N, C-alpha and C positions, 0 to 999 in steps of 0.2 A: 263846652264851651257856654262861654258869657255871652247869651245872646242880647242880651241890654248894651253890654259895651259895643257891640256892632249897630244896635240900634241910632246910641247917641253916635257913632262916628258916619252911620250914613245922616244923618238929620243936621251936623254940621256940615256935610257937604251940600245936601239942600238947601241949606242957608244962601249958599254962598251963590249956585247953581240950579237950572230945573233941566239942566242937559240928560237925557234919558237913552245910555246908548246901549246901541245891539250887540256889538260886537267888544269885550274886554279883552285887550292889546296886552303882554306882558314884556318891557323889551331887556336883553340882556346886558352881559357887559360889552362894552363894545359898541352896540346898537341902540344905547338913546338917544341917539340924532338925530331916528325916526323921521320926528315931529317935525323937526327944523329941516330936515330937507328936501321938503317940498312932499313928502308922503301925506301929511294930511294939512286940513283947512282947518287952524287951531281957530277955537272961540274961547274957548279959557283953561286955565291953572288949579288946580290947588296943592300947596304945599302938601308935605308929610306931615311936616310939624305943627301946622293950622289946623289937624286934623285930633282932637279928645283920644288919647287909649293908643292911639296908633302909632305900630314902630316905623323907628325912624331908619333908616340904611346907612350902613357905614365905611360900604363895600365900596371900591375904588372904579369909578368910571360909572357910577347907578346915582343922575340926580337927584331922586326923591321928593317926586310928586307926581300926581293925576295932570293928563292934558287932555282935554275933551274936543273935541272936532269930529269933520268929515272926512272918510277914506276914497278916494275915487270918483268916478265921473257919474254915480250913481248915488255921490255922496252918502253913506253908509257910515250913520254916528255911532262914535268909537271913542271909550276914555282907556285912554295909553298911562301905563304904570312906566315913568323914567326911572326904573332901578325898583330892584325887588331888594327885599330879608331875607336873610340865609340864615340857616340854622346855626352855621360855625359862627356867625356874630353872637353867639350867647343867646339869639331872643328862646323862648320854646316853641316847639314847634304851631300852636295855637297863635300863637305871633306871627310866625313866619306866612302862614295861611291866609291870614284876617283881611290882607291888600282883596286878596282873587276872592274871597268872599263876598266883599262889601262892592266888589263888581257885579257879582253877580244880584246883589240884591238892590244894585241901583237901577239894574234889568235887562244885563247881558246877558245876549242867550248862548254866545258862542264866546268862548275862550281859546285864545290863540298866545302858546307860548311859546316864547324865543329863548334861549340861551346862548353861550360861548362854551363848548366843549373842546376835550380831548379828542382826537380819533384813534379809535383803537383799529374797525379793521380795517383787511390790506385795501389796499389801494388808495385810501384815505388823503388826501392831502390839503394844507392849511388852506384854507378859505374857502375850501367846499360849505356848501349848503347839506344838510342833512335832513328828510321828512324823517322822523318820529314813526315809528309801527305801532312801537308798544315798549313798555318800560319794567327796568327793577329796580323797588324801592324800597327794600326790607335791610336795606342798611340804614336806614335812616327811619328815625321814630314813626310810624302815622298820626296823620294831622286827627283823624278821626278817635283816637284812643283817650279813653276817658267815658263818662256819659252821655249818650248820643242826643243831640239836637233835632228833636224832631220836625222842627221850621226850618229846618236845614236841607236833611235828608233821614233816610233809614237807615239802621243800625247796621246793617248787612249789608252794602254796594254790590253787585257783582260789577268785577273787573275786565270782564270777558273781551269787550271794544272800548275801553279807555278813549283813544284817539278815531272820531268818527271817520268810517267808512266812505262816506260821501265826499268829506272833507280834505282826505286822504287824495278821492281819484281828484275833485277839482285842483288843488296842488301840481298834482302832473301834470293835467291837462295845464294851466296857467304858465307851467316850467319850460316845456314844451316850445309852446306858441313862443317864448321868451329867448329859446333858446337857450334855457339853463341845464347846466347839467345837473337837477337833482337827483340826489345821495337819497338813499335810506337802510334806516334802523333800527336796534333800542336800544335806547337810551337809559342808562344807568346813574344815578344819583348817590354817590357817598359823601362824609360827613364832612369834610376839609377841617381847617383850612389850610391844611397842608397838601401838595398834591400825590398822587398813589406812588409806590414805589412798583419798580420793575415788572415783582415779583405777585404784583396785586393786580396788576394791570396782565398778567399771562392768566392769573384767576377769572379775571371777569371777561376777559375773551372765551374764557372754555366754557363759563356758563349762560355766555350768547351775547353779550353786549359788546354792542360799535362805536359808542362814543360814553364820553365820562363827565361828568360835570358833578358841579356843589348845590342843584334847584332843580325846579323844576315837577320831579315825579310826585312832590309832598302836596303842589300845587291842582295837577293833574288828579288825585286822589280828592283833596278837598271841592276843584270843581265836578266827579263825577258823582260827588254826594249827593251834589246840589242838583242831577240828573243834566249838566251844562253838554251842549257840545263843545268839543275839543276838538284841537290842529296842533302840533307843534312842531315848530323847526326851530334845530339846532345849526348853530355854526361853527364849524370846525376849524376853531382857532390856532392849533398847535396836533403836530402828534405827540399821545400819550408817551410816558414814563418808557425807556426801554427800548419803545419803537422811534423815537427822536433820537436825532444823532448830537443833541445839546440840553444843557438844564432846561428845565421851565419857571417860567415868569409872567408875572401878571398882566407888563407892560406889553409883553409878546400877545396877549388873550386881547387886550383891547385895540391893540395896534391891527392886530388880525381879523377884529369884527368891524373897523373904520376902512379897513381894504375893502372887505366886503359887502361894505354897506350898498354902494350899487345897485348890486344884484338882489343884495335882501331886502328893498327901495322895492326895486321893483316888482318883485316875487309876493313880497306881502300885501301891496299895493292892489296887484290883477287879482289875487284870491281872495282878498274882502272886498273887494266892489262888484262880484258876484255872489257876495251873500246875499 
């Protein structure tokens, strides 16, 4: 890990704003409108392209900027990523997790990961929200590969509880209060950009995956390495191959995210307000 690269990026942000977040929120495909939908009282934003050495997202539905502002009645300070970088875009895994590591260095103690995913578990339907209880990450390279950067974390971090138990309990409580049927399950990241075959989905189901996508687990590993508390919510944008009755498309993913946006906004805001 090139720590000096992180320091240069952090300095560039501090030159534009002195905002110190408590929460780092990553918005997945089709969910990037959270900041504009009333979820945040926006203070300022910084474009990824204006940060030296920062990877720029090329994925559809990802705007490519940090948004700084306050969430909820308690005005919790949040830095929000409107658009993430994916491994399938051709970036090294170090690039993919740089934005999350940078949020940690900005001051964020809690990393809130969201994504759009394909539903595998029986009973899931498009538009469901799934609380991530655990993850399967070994289909993509670890972001910790190579020489360890001690200033970020230890060489062999424990992964027994990646997604914080207290934060999961809070999410369940808030979902119940909002009458949101919050599903739960294990999320698996695959390389992409192609969707999985029906046989691959059956394999993933057999090893315990409930939803599949092309992001998130690597970011969770990087955040866990930094001893951050992590919560993850996945928007089930479609049923996975072999389960869905029709071919999958990127447009479907983005549209499903927009459809789920009202309850997603309500739930995320309620959770962050109590952090």
